[in-house]
N, C-alpha and C positions, 0 to 999 in steps of 0.2 A: 740729754739722754745718751747712754752708751750703746753703740751698735752691738747686737748679738748675732754672731755668725752662724748660730744654730737655729735661728728663728725664721718663721714665715712672717713676712711683713705685709700688712694690708693698710694701704693709704686710701681713704675714701672721703667723699664730700657730697653734699647736696647743694643745689643752687636753684633759685627760682626767679622768675620775672614777676614783678608786682604789677601785672596787667589785670584786665577785667576778669580773666579766668584763673589767675594765680597758677600759671603753668610753670613747670619746673622739671628738673631731672636729677639724676644721681650718676656718680662715677666712682670707679675704684681701680687701683693697681695692686696686684698681688705679686710679690717677689719671693723667691725661694732661696734657701741657703745654697752656696756654691756646690756643695756635695750632692744636692738633689738636681738631677739633670732634667729639669722642666723649665721651659721658657716662662718669662713673666707674662702675666695676663693683665690686659687693660680693657676695661669696659666702660662705656658711657651710654646712658639711656635717658632720653628726654621725653617722657610720655605722661607725666603727671599733670592733672588738671584739678583745681580746687584743693591744692595741698598747702601746707604751711612749711616754713623752713625747718622746724623741728622734726616734722614727719619725714621730710626728705633726708635730713641728716641720719635719722635712724634707719630709713629704708636703704641707704647706701651701705650701712653696716650689715644689715640683714642680708642684702643681696650678695655682698662679698663673702659672708660666712656660708651662705648656701652654696656658692661656687666652691669654696674650700671643702665643704662636706661632699659635694658631688665628685670632686677630684679625689677625695680620700677613698672613695669606693673603687675608683679605677686604678689609682696609684698608691694603694695602701702601704705596700712594703717600702716604698721610697719615702712617703710623707711621714710615716711613723718615726723616722729618724730625726725629725725636727723636734726641738725641745720646747718651743714656745710658739704662740701666735701673738704677734704684737699688732694692735689696731690703732691707727691714728686717724683723726678726722679734723678738718679745719686747720690744718697745719701748713698747707701749700695749695697752690692752684694746680689741678690735674694736668692742665696743658703745659705746665712748667716741669713736670716730673719726667726725668729721663729713666727709662726702663733699663735696668741693669741686666746684661746678658749673662747667662751661666756658662 
């Protein structure tokens, strides 16, 4: 995949422990194009009980998009300059992702 310097990138993932309660969590990293002066956002939440891995993967996407929508209300004039939002999931371990500074 070619890097798009005009896109907002969302990398997200879900993970679960296959214990008696099926506990799990989600995480995401949102990075912005260099011309948008916002710091990258990293969030990890481990609060799900009785989940399955498919639900967690989808929940990670939903939570990250909700964060982008929340930010778009506050930083509309900056974020509207981005041309794409590119979402990837299950491509890397979140703890291995290095947040790019703007």
